[in-house]
N, C-alpha and C positions, 0 to 999 in steps of 0.2 A: 505491498497497500503506501505513498505518496501521499505523506505528512505537512505541512505549515505549518511550525510551530510560533507562535511569537508567544513574548513574556514585559510584564512589565512589575519591575522589582525595585525599588526603592532602595532598598539596603543594597550598596554596594560590596558588603563582603558576600553576600546571597547574590544578587545580580554577577560576579564571578562563580558562583561554585554551582549555577545554573547554567550560565553559557559555557563552562569546560562541560560538563553531562554531556550537554546536549552538541558541540561540537565533535562529539565520538561518537553521536548515533546519524548527521550528515554535514552539510554544509551552508554554512552561515552567508546569509545575503544580506543585512541591513542590520545595523545595531540587533533591533530585538528580535531578530529573523531570524528563522535556518526550516530548508528546506533537506527531508529525509527521507530515504525510499527501505518503509520497516515492515517485519514479520511481524506478523501477529504478535508470538511470543517477543521480539525486541521490539514492539511499542509494549507491550504491557512487564517489559521491564523498565521502562522508559519512563513510562510513566510515575512506577513504584517508586526511581529515583527521586523524582520530581518531589514529589509529592511529601518526600524525606526531609526537602530539604526544604521548602517553602513556609512561612507563616499565612496560612492564607485567609486572616480578617488585614493586612496586607496585601498583598503579591497576590498575581493573576495571572495562569500560563492559560493558554488556547490551540488547542487543536485543528487545523482542517483538513479533511479527507478530499484528496482532488479525488477524480477515478483517471481509468487510461486516458477520456475521453479529454476534461476536462483537462488534464493536465499539457497532454497537447495543444491546448487551445490559448496557454500561459503566454504571455506577448513581456520580453523586459527590452526596454530602452539602457543605458549605458550598466556601470554596473560589473563584476564578477559573476564572466561564463561558468554556467554549471558541468562541474566537475562530468567526466567520461564514466565509469564504473562499468564501465565493461570487463568483463575477465576473460583473454582467453588463454587457452594449454594447448601450450605447441612439441 
């Protein structure tokens, strides 16, 4: 599944921890936005890890799921190009 994750974390220390966790699951696209291609178990693990780091009364993390059709319709102007994570075995 393709997931866009956005976050609003006012505390610098927690925001840094959230960023580091997300960096291990996807590509950082903008200040508080990551794009991740995840399996169901990876998504469950990511949610669990993030849930342990946030303060629910102060922090917000949102997950936007894109189907393959919607993912193909994403347009970009400027910024970093999406990484090609296709693996080839020779």
